[in-house]
ROKOL-270364 format. One record per residue (C-alpha): x, y, z; residue number from 1. Coordinates in Angstrom, 3 decimals, padded with zeros to 6 digits, m for minus. Example, Ala and Ser with C-alpha at 12.3 -4.5 7.8 and 13.67 -1.06 7.14 Angstrom:
REM residues 2
012.300;m004.500;007.800;1
013.670;m001.060;007.140;2
This chain:
REM residues 298
024.616;m032.251;m019.617;1
026.466;m031.025;m016.511;2
027.618;m027.888;m018.339;3
024.020;m027.282;m019.468;4
022.761;m027.555;m015.877;5
025.349;m025.109;m014.535;6
024.645;m022.772;m017.432;7
020.939;m022.715;m016.614;8
021.746;m022.258;m012.914;9
024.035;m019.338;m013.700;10
021.359;m017.739;m015.881;11
018.745;m018.175;m013.127;12
021.074;m016.577;m010.548;13
021.634;m013.592;m012.834;14
017.910;m013.072;m013.241;15
017.080;m013.608;m009.575;16
020.061;m011.692;m008.189;17
018.139;m008.460;m007.395;18
015.762;m010.475;m005.191;19
018.363;m012.633;m003.446;20
019.491;m010.080;m000.761;21
015.885;m009.298;000.248;22
014.980;m012.993;000.230;23
017.963;m013.898;002.425;24
017.199;m011.073;004.852;25
013.498;m011.909;005.197;26
014.078;m015.655;005.355;27
016.879;m015.348;007.886;28
014.902;m012.999;010.100;29
011.855;m015.265;009.895;30
013.892;m018.348;010.793;31
015.369;m016.612;013.851;32
011.930;m015.476;015.024;33
010.334;m018.895;014.593;34
013.205;m020.728;016.288;35
013.055;m018.384;019.277;36
009.248;m018.529;019.344;37
009.258;m022.326;019.169;38
011.849;m022.571;021.940;39
009.782;m020.381;024.258;40
006.402;m021.923;023.441;41
007.542;m025.538;023.839;42
009.238;m025.102;027.191;43
008.757;m023.438;030.566;44
011.835;m022.973;032.716;45
009.833;m021.810;035.734;46
008.076;m025.190;035.894;47
011.063;m027.285;034.772;48
009.478;m028.179;031.423;49
012.354;m028.758;029.019;50
012.277;m028.176;025.274;51
010.599;m029.687;023.312;52
007.315;m030.316;025.099;53
003.747;m029.661;023.944;54
002.556;m029.484;027.549;55
002.501;m025.637;027.655;56
000.347;m025.488;024.516;57
m001.992;m028.267;025.713;58
m002.425;m026.542;029.072;59
m003.199;m023.287;027.306;60
m006.520;m024.659;026.070;61
m007.673;m025.039;029.677;62
m007.106;m021.329;030.277;63
m010.421;m019.426;030.140;64
m008.704;m016.231;028.969;65
m007.187;m018.026;026.007;66
m010.398;m019.803;025.039;67
m012.353;m016.552;025.125;68
m009.661;m014.685;023.173;69
m009.548;m017.443;020.553;70
m013.329;m017.297;020.140;71
m013.280;m013.479;019.973;72
m010.544;m013.522;017.335;73
m012.334;m016.154;015.277;74
m015.570;m014.127;015.283;75
m013.634;m010.900;014.644;76
m012.029;m012.494;011.571;77
m015.200;m014.237;010.409;78
m017.185;m010.981;010.422;79
m014.475;m008.464;009.581;80
m012.972;m010.130;006.506;81
m016.250;m010.295;004.501;82
m017.072;m006.726;005.565;83
m013.769;m005.456;004.189;84
m014.271;m007.453;001.001;85
m017.831;m006.215;000.423;86
m017.080;m002.585;001.307;87
m013.986;m002.614;m000.911;88
m015.952;m004.193;m003.764;89
m018.722;m001.607;m003.414;90
m016.252;001.295;m003.602;91
m014.372;m000.365;m006.476;92
m017.609;m000.692;m008.454;93
m018.358;002.997;m007.818;94
m014.965;003.980;m009.208;95
m014.940;001.494;m012.072;96
m016.911;003.702;m014.448;97
m015.444;006.999;m015.612;98
m017.198;010.090;m014.306;99
m016.505;013.700;m013.406;100
m014.076;014.124;m010.471;101
m013.377;010.394;m010.382;102
m009.756;010.970;m009.317;103
m010.836;013.363;m006.566;104
m013.406;010.904;m005.200;105
m010.812;008.124;m005.246;106
m008.451;010.344;m003.256;107
m011.178;010.876;m000.646;108
m011.664;007.110;m000.334;109
m007.921;006.762;000.349;110
m007.967;009.167;003.315;111
m008.285;006.388;005.961;112
m004.897;005.017;004.879;113
m003.279;008.396;005.566;114
m004.456;008.355;009.191;115
m002.402;006.149;011.544;116
m004.337;003.287;013.084;117
m003.554;004.544;016.597;118
m005.035;007.954;015.773;119
m008.172;006.339;014.343;120
m008.537;004.193;017.472;121
m008.183;007.231;019.755;122
m010.762;009.167;017.729;123
m013.228;006.294;018.150;124
m012.345;006.170;021.850;125
m013.303;009.840;022.194;126
m016.473;009.448;020.124;127
m017.740;006.440;022.106;128
m016.432;007.437;025.523;129
m018.640;006.987;028.579;130
m020.427;009.069;029.691;131
m019.153;012.153;027.863;132
m018.456;010.866;024.361;133
m019.873;012.727;021.380;134
m022.084;009.787;020.393;135
m023.675;009.733;023.851;136
m024.147;013.516;023.791;137
m025.849;013.139;020.411;138
m028.145;010.339;021.575;139
m029.273;012.087;024.771;140
m030.063;015.319;022.947;141
m027.184;017.593;023.988;142
m026.746;018.832;020.415;143
m029.918;020.818;019.641;144
m032.002;020.988;017.530;145
m031.467;017.206;017.256;146
m033.967;015.378;019.509;147
m033.024;013.044;022.347;148
m033.159;009.358;021.478;149
m032.053;007.912;024.840;150
m032.582;008.965;028.441;151
m029.111;008.047;029.618;152
m025.716;007.451;028.003;153
m024.520;003.994;026.948;154
m021.310;002.444;028.222;155
m020.219;001.301;024.775;156
m016.888;m000.194;025.824;157
m018.446;m001.897;028.856;158
m020.080;m004.517;026.642;159
m018.162;m007.179;024.728;160
m020.564;m006.888;021.785;161
m020.290;m003.109;021.448;162
m016.555;m002.983;022.256;163
m015.747;m005.543;019.571;164
m018.186;m003.857;017.197;165
m016.455;m000.490;017.599;166
m013.046;m002.146;017.149;167
m014.316;m003.835;014.007;168
m015.734;m000.549;012.722;169
m012.361;001.131;013.093;170
m010.464;m001.761;011.528;171
m012.761;m002.027;008.499;172
m012.795;001.749;007.921;173
m009.006;002.000;008.245;174
m008.139;m000.883;005.871;175
m011.044;m000.634;003.425;176
m009.042;001.390;000.816;177
m006.541;m001.461;000.430;178
m009.327;m003.856;m000.534;179
m010.787;m001.216;m002.851;180
m007.506;m000.695;m004.728;181
m006.870;m004.428;m005.207;182
m010.407;m005.076;m006.464;183
m010.355;m001.965;m008.656;184
m007.167;m003.235;m010.283;185
m008.919;m006.544;m010.911;186
m011.917;m004.789;m012.483;187
m009.693;m002.637;m014.682;188
m008.009;m005.765;m016.047;189
m011.330;m006.981;m017.541;190
m011.851;m006.193;m021.210;191
m014.881;m003.834;m021.423;192
m015.872;m005.510;m024.694;193
m016.921;m008.576;m022.707;194
m019.592;m006.540;m020.919;195
m020.663;m004.868;m024.165;196
m020.997;m008.215;m025.934;197
m022.983;m009.717;m023.040;198
m025.263;m006.673;m022.939;199
m025.817;m006.880;m026.709;200
m026.795;m010.541;m026.357;201
m029.433;m009.615;m023.785;202
m027.646;m010.603;m020.557;203
m029.119;m008.882;m017.515;204
m027.025;m006.851;m015.073;205
m027.182;m009.695;m012.562;206
m025.983;m012.140;m015.214;207
m023.115;m009.871;m016.233;208
m021.998;m009.474;m012.637;209
m022.172;m013.131;m011.576;210
m021.145;m014.749;m014.876;211
m018.463;m012.345;m016.122;212
m017.236;m009.890;m013.527;213
m016.966;m012.014;m010.381;214
m015.306;m015.059;m012.023;215
m012.699;m012.803;m013.657;216
m011.785;m010.990;m010.440;217
m011.520;m014.133;m008.304;218
m007.696;m013.713;m008.117;219
m008.204;m010.188;m006.749;220
m010.856;m011.439;m004.329;221
m008.480;m014.189;m003.177;222
m005.768;m011.605;m002.535;223
m008.126;m009.425;m000.505;224
m009.415;m012.360;001.541;225
m005.891;m013.603;002.201;226
m004.437;m010.247;003.254;227
m007.445;m009.186;005.316;228
m007.725;m012.550;007.089;229
m004.086;m012.392;008.163;230
m004.594;m008.821;009.376;231
m007.734;m009.756;011.310;232
m006.093;m012.700;013.066;233
m003.177;m010.584;014.303;234
m005.083;m007.362;014.999;235
m003.837;m005.500;018.079;236
m004.302;m001.727;018.085;237
m008.089;m001.358;017.829;238
m009.044;m004.032;020.406;239
m006.232;m002.871;022.708;240
m007.513;000.718;022.743;241
m011.259;000.140;022.402;242
m012.040;m003.322;023.776;243
m009.960;m003.346;026.955;244
m010.507;m006.573;028.852;245
m012.342;m008.188;025.921;246
m009.186;m009.562;024.377;247
m008.182;m010.969;021.016;248
m005.153;m013.216;020.581;249
m002.978;m010.216;019.775;250
m003.866;m008.372;022.972;251
m003.737;m011.601;024.988;252
m000.059;m011.966;024.072;253
000.554;m008.514;025.513;254
m001.430;m009.448;028.643;255
000.530;m012.643;029.275;256
003.898;m011.033;028.565;257
003.591;m007.732;030.445;258
000.803;m008.174;033.013;259
001.331;m011.834;033.908;260
005.062;m011.846;033.141;261
004.981;m015.243;031.422;262
006.894;m015.083;028.138;263
006.445;m018.828;027.522;264
002.666;m018.529;027.647;265
002.743;m015.465;025.408;266
004.914;m017.348;022.902;267
002.501;m020.315;022.962;268
m000.398;m017.998;022.099;269
001.672;m016.494;019.278;270
002.456;m019.950;017.936;271
m001.230;m020.892;017.917;272
m002.015;m017.611;016.146;273
000.513;m018.493;013.440;274
m001.091;m021.928;013.037;275
m004.543;m020.322;012.724;276
m003.209;m017.992;010.025;277
m001.644;m020.891;008.112;278
m004.840;m022.963;008.267;279
m006.948;m019.979;007.189;280
m004.576;m019.255;004.315;281
m004.769;m022.849;003.082;282
m008.576;m022.930;003.307;283
m008.969;m019.605;001.480;284
m006.601;m020.528;m001.343;285
m008.162;m023.959;m001.745;286
m011.720;m022.622;m001.681;287
m011.046;m019.813;m004.142;288
m009.228;m022.203;m006.483;289
m012.256;m024.520;m006.500;290
m014.615;m021.576;m007.039;291
m012.559;m020.327;m009.971;292
m012.528;m023.755;m011.610;293
m016.280;m024.140;m011.069;294
m016.964;m020.653;m012.456;295
m015.109;m021.306;m015.705;296
m016.734;m024.699;m016.179;297
m020.173;m023.113;m016.317;298
């Protein structure tokens, strides 16, 4: 029995060997980061708070900057994740059927991925600048023969609603192709004969979509929701460039670390961000698992 166990262990090591170096590297790096992050977030040398103490994290919730950033990030994630899912699903459905120049159109949809996020953010900054941005010039009629819509330019980035909206626009446009590719792969894995059989039996388009297509691509939808939610929670570039003082958790870490000079507070915000990501991941996986089971019971 012992020889059998060691034989199976040896066989498993041989199969997993190509992944072991990468696993050790990623795991080791992650452990170092989390240990250092936990040490900083659960202590504060300037105030003689020794490790481990939850006092820095508890006190963080009384900080108005943190509470506002947490709310902004929650709303940013709550709105942005479904937008990326729906836009990616729409483009995937467009590319699902074969048509002339399908490969060329798919290449056009992938263009946002080829543009660095910082470049996209700066382009949006120029477009929505105040008062001389191109959008303002367009709205006040400086591009004839287009008529004037407004009498005066809008300070887009001077409003939390518009600043976050522009940041969300850039984020969704930049990452939309990733969602499209994942969902398109899920659609391509469905046997076309299922749709043909359902159509022959008189199933409507709505029935085919909600009873066949969506249940079968739930794993792809789960992947998109998981990846996009993590990205939304830790977003930095677009709100940093376009939202300014209207901070998310990612930009608040930068504010506490560089502007305030408090690395312990910055680490506490990072730790809470990690906890939010873990909770969101659990809820998404659990919800999608229940939806998949319910869909196949129908």
